[in-house]
C-alpha positions in Angstrom: 0.3 0.1 -0.1 1.0 3.5 -0.8 1.1 6.4 1.8 -2.1 7.8 0.3 -4.0 4.5 0.7 -2.5 4.2 4.5 -4.1 7.9 5.1 -7.5 7.2 3.5 -7.3 3.9 5.2 -6.8 5.7 8.6 -8.9 8.6 7.6 -11.9 5.9 7.0 -11.3 4.6 10.2 -11.3 7.5 12.5 -14.4 8.7 10.8 -15.9 5.0 11.5 -14.8 4.6 15.4 -15.2 8.3 16.2 -18.9 8.1 17.0 -18.8 5.2 19.1 -16.1 7.5 20.6 -18.6 9.6 22.1 -21.2 7.0 22.4 -23.5 7.0 19.5 -24.8 4.3 17.9 -25.4 3.7 14.1 -28.3 6.5 14.2 -26.0 8.9 14.9 -23.0 7.8 13.2 -25.7 9.0 10.2 -26.3 12.7 11.7 -22.7 13.1 12.1 -22.1 12.4 8.3 -25.2 14.5 7.8 -24.2 17.4 9.5 -20.7 17.0 7.9 -21.8 16.9 3.7 -24.8 19.5 5.1 -22.4 22.5 5.9 -23.5 22.6 9.5 -19.9 23.8 11.3 -19.5 26.1 8.7 -21.8 28.8 10.3 -22.4 26.4 13.6 -19.0 25.9 14.8 -17.5 29.0 15.9 -13.9 29.0 13.8 -14.7 26.3 11.4 -14.4 28.7 8.2 -11.0 29.7 9.1 -9.7 26.1 10.2 -12.2 23.4 9.3 -11.1 19.7 10.5 -8.5 20.7 12.5 -11.3 21.8 15.2 -11.5 18.4 17.7 -15.0 17.3 17.0 -15.9 17.8 20.8 -15.8 21.8 20.5 -18.2 21.7 17.2 -21.6 23.0 16.7 -21.9 25.1 20.3 -22.9 28.2 17.9 -21.5 31.5 17.3 -21.9 35.0 18.5 -21.0 36.6 14.9 -24.2 37.4 13.4 -25.8 37.4 10.2 -27.9 40.8 9.6 -30.0 41.4 6.2 -33.3 43.2 5.7 -34.6 40.2 8.1 -32.2 42.1 11.1 -29.6 39.9 13.0 -29.6 36.4 13.2 -26.8 33.9 15.1 -26.4 30.9 14.1 -27.9 28.4 17.5 -25.8 26.1 19.9 -27.5 23.1 18.2 -25.7 20.9 21.1 -28.2 23.0 24.0 -30.7 23.0 21.4 -30.8 18.8 21.5 -29.7 18.6 25.0 -33.2 20.9 26.5 -35.5 20.0 23.7 -37.1 16.0 23.5 -36.6 14.6 20.4 -40.2 15.4 18.9 -39.8 19.2 20.1 -36.6 19.2 18.2 -37.9 17.6 15.1 -40.5 20.1 15.2 -38.2 22.6 15.6 -36.3 21.7 12.9 -39.3 21.7 10.3 -40.4 25.4 11.0 -39.2 28.3 8.9 -36.6 30.6 10.4 -34.3 33.5 9.5 -32.2 33.6 7.2 -29.1 32.8 6.1 -30.1 29.4 8.0 -31.6 26.8 4.7 -34.5 25.9 6.7 -35.9 24.2 3.2 -33.0 21.9 3.5 -33.7 20.7 7.1 -37.4 20.4 5.8 -36.9 18.2 2.9 -34.5 16.0 5.2 -36.8 12.8 5.9 -37.3 12.1 9.5 -35.2 9.5 10.1 -32.2 12.3 8.8 -33.5 14.5 11.4 -33.8 12.0 14.2 -29.9 10.8 13.2 -28.8 14.4 13.3 -30.3 14.9 16.9 -29.1 11.6 18.3 -25.5 12.9 17.2 -26.2 16.2 19.2 -27.1 14.4 21.7 -24.1 12.2 21.4 -21.7 14.8 22.1 -23.5 16.1 24.7 -24.7 20.2 26.2 -21.3 22.4 25.6 -20.9 26.2 25.2 -23.3 29.0 25.4 -26.4 29.8 24.0 -26.0 32.6 21.1 -27.6 35.4 21.2 -30.7 36.6 20.8 -31.9 37.5 17.3 -32.7 41.2 16.7 -35.6 42.9 14.4 -34.9 45.4 12.0 -33.3 48.7 13.0 -32.1 47.1 16.5 -28.5 48.3 17.5 -25.8 45.4 16.3 -23.7 45.1 19.5 -21.9 42.2 17.9 -19.4 41.5 14.8 -22.2 40.5 12.0 -21.8 39.6 8.2 -24.1 42.0 6.0 -26.0 40.4 3.8 -26.9 42.9 1.4 -26.9 43.2 -2.0 -23.7 44.9 -3.9 -24.2 46.9 -7.1 -21.4 46.4 -9.2 -18.9 49.2 -9.1 -20.6 50.6 -6.0 -18.4 52.3 -3.3 
């Protein structure tokens, strides 16, 4: 085997056994996979855009105090781990099915099967509660006291 084959085999083994290391079962392993391919860490894990997979799994999905501002006001990526720890499975699934503020891709959650959402919930529960709640969303026109990304279209050449 080449070094690339060894690396690929090791990565596959770690991906497979990591959920077991946090006390998760096969449903949670699927949840871990769904979280990864859905890009949940991009917004819900502080520093993920800069550090990616270098952030330990035990530190992920704790929400951010960096907001996203636009015509809707300011929204913040929720602490998914606290949410899953505070809600029963049915309540968590109902929350995932509702619509909310941008830029969260609510339609992607709504398109997931009940089994997919249960798997994500079980993965989050397996990680356990960690971190603090994200700031509360702000209505349009309220003062923004946190760092935030501005989601307002810009015209080419505008200053």
